C-alpha positions in Angstrom: 106.6 -142.0 26.1 106.5 -138.1 26.5 109.9 -137.2 24.4 108.7 -139.6 21.3 105.3 -137.6 21.3 107.5 -133.9 21.3 109.2 -135.4 18.4 105.9 -136.6 16.8 105.1 -132.5 17.1 101.7 -133.6 18.8 102.4 -131.5 22.2 99.0 -131.1 22.6 96.4 -134.0 22.3 92.8 -134.0 23.6 89.7 -132.6 23.7 90.0 -129.4 22.2 86.7 -128.1 24.3 88.3 -129.1 28.2 91.4 -127.5 27.3 89.6 -124.5 26.6 87.5 -124.0 29.7 90.9 -125.4 31.6 92.9 -122.3 30.5 89.7 -119.9 30.6 89.4 -120.6 34.0 92.8 -120.3 34.6 92.8 -117.1 33.2 90.4 -116.0 35.3 92.0 -116.9 38.3 94.8 -115.2 37.5 92.7 -112.2 37.2 90.3 -112.4 40.6 93.0 -113.6 42.8 95.1 -110.9 42.2 92.4 -108.7 42.9 90.9 -110.5 46.0 94.3 -110.9 47.5 94.5 -107.4 48.7 94.1 -108.2 52.3 97.2 -110.1 52.2 99.6 -107.8 50.5 98.4 -105.6 53.3 99.1 -107.9 56.2 102.5 -108.9 54.0 103.6 -105.9 53.1 105.1 -107.3 49.9 102.3 -106.0 46.9 103.3 -108.8 44.7 104.1 -111.8 46.5 100.6 -113.3 46.7 100.1 -112.6 42.7 103.1 -114.2 41.9 103.2 -117.2 44.0 99.6 -118.1 42.3 101.1 -117.4 39.1 103.7 -119.6 39.7 101.4 -122.5 41.2 99.2 -122.0 38.2 101.6 -122.5 35.6 103.1 -125.6 37.8 99.3 -127.0 37.6 99.0 -126.8 33.7 102.5 -128.2 33.7 101.3 -131.2 35.4 98.2 -131.2 33.2 100.3 -131.6 30.6 102.4 -134.2 31.5 99.8 -136.0 32.9 97.3 -135.9 29.7 100.2 -138.0 27.8 100.2 -141.1 30.0 98.0 -143.5 28.7 94.2 -143.7 30.6 94.6 -147.7 31.4 98.2 -146.9 33.8 95.8 -144.5 36.6 94.4 -148.4 37.3 97.6 -149.1 39.1 98.5 -145.4 40.0 94.9 -145.1 41.7 95.0 -148.4 43.8 98.4 -147.3 45.1 97.1 -143.7 46.1 94.6 -145.4 47.6 96.9 -147.3 50.1 98.7 -144.6 50.6 96.2 -141.6 51.2 94.8 -144.2 53.8 98.0 -144.2 55.2 98.4 -140.1 55.2 94.3 -139.9 56.6 95.3 -141.6 59.4 98.6 -139.8 60.0 97.1 -136.3 59.7 94.6 -137.3 62.7 98.1 -137.5 64.9 100.1 -135.2 63.2 98.4 -132.9 61.1 99.2 -129.2 61.2 96.6 -126.8 62.0 94.9 -124.3 60.1 91.7 -122.2 60.5 91.4 -124.5 63.7 91.3 -127.5 61.4 94.2 -129.8 61.0 94.1 -131.0 57.7 97.6 -130.7 56.9 100.9 -132.6 56.7 104.4 -130.9 56.7 107.5 -132.9 55.3 110.0 -130.5 55.3 109.2 -127.3 53.1 106.6 -129.1 51.3 103.0 -128.5 53.2 99.6 -130.5 51.4 96.2 -131.7 52.1 96.1 -135.8 52.2 92.7 -135.4 51.6 92.8 -134.2 47.8 95.4 -136.9 47.1 92.3 -139.5 48.5 89.4 -137.5 46.6 91.7 -138.3 43.6 92.9 -141.9 44.7 88.9 -143.2 45.7 87.5 -141.7 42.6 89.9 -144.1 40.3 90.2 -147.2 42.4 86.5 -147.2 42.6 86.1 -146.7 38.7 88.7 -149.9 38.4 86.6 -151.9 40.9 83.7 -151.1 39.1 84.3 -151.9 36.1 86.6 -155.2 36.8 83.8 -157.1 38.6 81.0 -156.9 36.9 78.4 -159.7 35.8 75.3 -159.2 33.4 73.2 -157.1 35.2 76.2 -154.1 35.8 78.2 -154.0 38.6 78.1 -156.4 40.4 77.4 -157.0 44.3 80.9 -157.9 45.5 82.4 -155.0 43.7 80.0 -152.5 45.0 80.8 -153.9 48.6 84.3 -153.2 48.2 83.7 -150.0 46.5 81.4 -149.1 49.4 83.5 -150.1 51.9 87.2 -148.1 51.3 84.6 -145.0 50.3 83.3 -145.1 54.0 87.0 -145.7 55.7 87.9 -142.8 53.7 84.9 -140.4 54.3 85.3 -141.5 57.7 88.9 -140.8 58.5 87.8 -137.3 56.9 84.4 -136.5 58.3 86.3 -135.4 61.4 88.5 -132.4 60.5 86.4 -131.7 56.9 82.9 -132.6 57.0 82.1 -130.8 53.3 85.3 -132.5 51.7 83.5 -136.1 53.1 80.1 -134.7 51.9 81.3 -133.8 48.3 82.8 -137.5 48.4 79.9 -139.3 49.4 77.8 -137.3 46.4 80.8 -138.0 44.0 80.7 -142.0 44.3 76.9 -142.2 44.2 76.7 -140.7 41.0 79.7 -143.0 40.3 78.2 -146.0 41.3 74.9 -144.8 39.9 77.0 -144.1 36.0 78.2 -148.0 36.7 74.8 -149.3 36.9 74.6 -150.7 40.2 71.2 -152.5 41.4 68.4 -150.3 41.6 67.8 -152.3 44.9 71.0 -150.9 46.1 70.8 -147.4 44.7 67.1 -147.4 46.7 68.3 -148.8 50.1 71.6 -146.3 49.8 69.3 -143.1 49.3 66.7 -144.0 51.9 70.1 -144.9 54.3 71.7 -141.0 53.0 68.5 -139.0 53.5 67.7 -140.7 56.8 71.0 -140.3 57.5 70.8 -136.3 57.1 67.5 -136.2 58.7 69.2 -137.6 62.4 72.1 -135.2 61.5 69.8 -132.0 61.3 67.7 -133.4 64.3 70.7 -134.3 66.4 72.4 -130.7 65.3 69.1 -129.0 66.6 68.9 -130.9 70.1 72.5 -130.8 71.2 72.9 -127.8 74.6 75.1 -124.9 73.2 76.8 -125.5 76.8 77.9 -129.1 75.7 79.0 -127.8 72.4 81.3 -124.9 74.0 82.8 -127.7 76.1 84.1 -129.4 72.5 84.6 -126.8 71.1 87.4 -125.8 73.6 88.6 -129.5 73.8 91.4 -131.1 70.8 89.7 -134.6 70.8 87.5 -135.6 67.6 84.9 -133.7 68.2 86.2 -129.9 68.3 85.1 -129.5 65.2 81.5 -130.3 65.6 80.1 -127.3 66.9 81.4 -125.3 63.9 79.3 -128.0 61.6 76.6 -127.7 63.9 76.1 -123.4 63.8 76.4 -123.4 60.4 73.9 -126.0 59.9 71.5 -124.4 62.7 71.7 -121.2 61.6 68.6 -119.3 60.6 70.2 -116.2 59.4 68.0 -113.7 61.6 68.5 -110.6 60.9 67.1 -107.5 63.4 64.8 -105.7 61.7 66.4 -102.1 62.2 69.9 -102.1 60.0 71.8 -100.2 61.8 71.7 -102.9 64.4 73.5 -105.3 62.4 76.4 -106.8 63.1 78.4 -107.9 59.6 81.6 -108.4 61.9 80.1 -111.8 63.8 80.0 -113.4 60.3 81.8 -111.5 58.1 82.4 -113.8 55.4 78.4 -114.2 54.5 78.0 -110.9 55.6 80.3 -109.0 52.9 79.9 -111.6 50.3 76.5 -110.6 50.1 77.4 -106.8 50.4 79.4 -107.7 47.1 76.8 -109.3 45.5 74.0 -106.8 46.4 76.4 -103.3 45.1 77.6 -105.6 41.6 74.6 -103.5 40.1 74.4 -106.5 37.6 77.0 -105.5 35.2 79.9 -105.3 38.1 82.6 -102.9 38.9 85.3 -103.7 36.6 88.6 -106.2 37.1 90.0 -104.6 40.3 87.6 -102.8 41.8 85.9 -104.8 44.4 85.2 -103.0 47.4 84.6 -105.8 49.8 87.7 -107.6 49.3 88.9 -105.9 52.2 86.6 -107.2 54.0 86.2 -110.7 53.4 89.0 -112.9 55.3 88.8 -115.7 52.5 87.9 -113.8 49.6 90.6 -114.9 47.3 89.6 -118.8 48.2 86.4 -119.8 49.7 84.4 -116.4 48.7 86.2 -115.6 45.2 82.9 -116.4 43.5 81.3 -113.4 45.3 84.3 -111.4 44.3 83.8 -112.1 40.5 80.5 -111.1 40.7 81.2 -107.8 42.2 83.9 -107.1 39.7 82.5 -109.1 36.3 78.5 -108.6 37.0 76.1 -111.5 37.2 77.6 -111.9 33.1 81.1 -113.0 34.6 79.2 -115.2 37.4 77.2 -116.7 34.4 80.3 -117.5 32.4 82.1 -119.0 35.0 79.4 -121.5 35.9 78.8 -122.1 32.2 82.5 -122.9 32.1 82.0 -125.8 34.8 78.7 -127.1 32.9 80.2 -127.5 29.4 83.5 -129.4 31.4 80.7 -131.7 32.6 79.1 -131.6 29.3 82.4 -132.0 27.5 83.4 -135.0 29.9 80.2 -137.2 29.0 80.6 -136.7 25.8 84.4 -138.3 26.4 82.6 -140.4 28.3 80.2 -142.2 25.5 83.4 -142.7 22.9 84.8 -144.7 25.1 85.0 -148.5 24.1 86.2 -149.7 27.7 84.1 -148.7 31.1 86.7 -148.0 33.2 87.9 -144.8 31.3 84.4 -144.1 30.8 83.6 -144.5 34.6 86.8 -142.6 35.0 86.1 -139.4 33.5 82.8 -139.3 34.8 84.1 -139.4 38.5 86.6 -136.9 38.1 84.0 -134.3 36.7 81.8 -134.9 38.9 84.3 -134.4 41.8 85.5 -130.6 39.8 82.0 -129.4 39.4 79.5 -130.8 42.4 82.7 -128.9 44.3 82.6 -126.3 42.1 78.4 -125.8 42.4 79.0 -126.1 46.2 81.4 -123.1 46.6 79.0 -121.2 44.0 76.1 -121.9 46.4 78.1 -120.9 49.7 79.1 -117.5 48.0 75.4 -116.7 47.0 74.3 -117.8 50.9 72.5 -120.5 49.5 74.3 -123.0 51.2 76.5 -123.3 55.0 79.6 -122.2 54.8 82.1 -125.2 53.7 85.4 -124.1 53.1 85.5 -125.7 49.9 88.0 -123.7 47.5 86.3 -123.0 43.4 88.5 -125.4 41.5 91.1 -124.3 39.0 90.0 -120.8 40.3 90.6 -119.8 44.1 93.9 -119.2 45.0 95.9 -122.6 46.5 98.3 -125.3 46.8 97.5 -129.0 47.0 94.0 -128.2 45.9 95.4 -126.3 42.4 97.7 -129.2 41.8 95.1 -131.9 41.9 92.6 -130.6 40.1 94.8 -130.1 37.0 95.7 -133.5 37.4 92.4 -134.7 37.1 92.4 -132.1 33.8 95.1 -133.5 32.7 93.4 -137.2 33.1 90.2 -136.5 31.6 92.8 -135.0 28.4 94.2 -138.8 28.4 91.1 -140.3 28.2 89.9 -138.6 25.2 92.9 -139.2 23.3 94.1 -142.5 24.8 90.9 -144.8 25.2 89.7 -146.8 22.8 86.7 -145.8 21.1 83.6 -147.4 20.0 83.8 -148.0 16.6 81.2 -145.5 15.2 82.9 -142.9 16.7 86.0 -144.4 14.9 84.3 -144.3 12.1 83.6 -140.6 12.6 86.6 -139.0 13.9 88.2 -141.4 10.2 85.7 -139.6 8.0 86.2 -135.9 9.6 90.3 -136.3 9.4 89.7 -137.2 5.5 87.7 -134.3 4.8 
């Protein structure tokens, strides 16, 4: 199939806006990860290794997106359904044999391959849910049966992820709600889900403020399923109190948040220039979780606005692609994938500027990473696939033909 495309000379297909956003974010990533990896180069003693590895991963990710964008979008129904069963098995496995990083067991190692099952689960769940919601319908929209299947699958997935990665579980819940809303789930069900969600969040905040510190310490010292709970509670209940005397402030107690704020405050609006960050040496995850703070420090608010705008443009272009689709599955799929990227990006940026508790979520396509980068590139490839392989509504087919003739 791909060889036939190459023979016909159509090496690049799909929405030009999505391609442009994708490649611009990749270019920004190479520049900023190179700058933000100074801490890694100092520890390893290898100056070029971090950026060479990231650059090779980035090229592999672009190649993955390029390959996936040739696949007809209907094939994603089968792939995501199979991936859903596989990811549930892997999520159970990671709880038993998962490798820990930063005190969180989110990784599985098979030989020299190391990956996060939660990333595979995110992609599979979106595709599977869109397949079910587009298939099981009645005259009022997505049927209650379809919603129950999706809700049960999402609940099991979120439950398995929640114990080690609460922020990813939260993102999945938000995206699933967005997909169900777009799929025209009954208003009554939407209202009930919203009420349950708000009550659940209220209960979580209430419980978080009522648990004694001694109990949290015991949980944190154990290897049980609650060992990550104290970390989440401390992030939720952090009142960010600062001493009146600045000399008594201790940034080393929470270096990521403290030095990220210093980076933003010292950007002087226009930034220090690429490669001139000073706080990258003090932020432990400057190349990942807090790379947006480094972008602001080096590129100023124009650079920050550019990155934010690129994600919003991606969302807008995805909405346009979804509107053109004749079938429901590709329309739902594009919206779900775009939401997964953009919601995670917004959460990462909110954390970097201090508007949201620390989550450990990377900035999609920009932060240094392996599994997350490859899966996000797969999202992009699937969006591009839908943009040129999904059948269009008649009015959009006519517009396309008129443009081609002109």
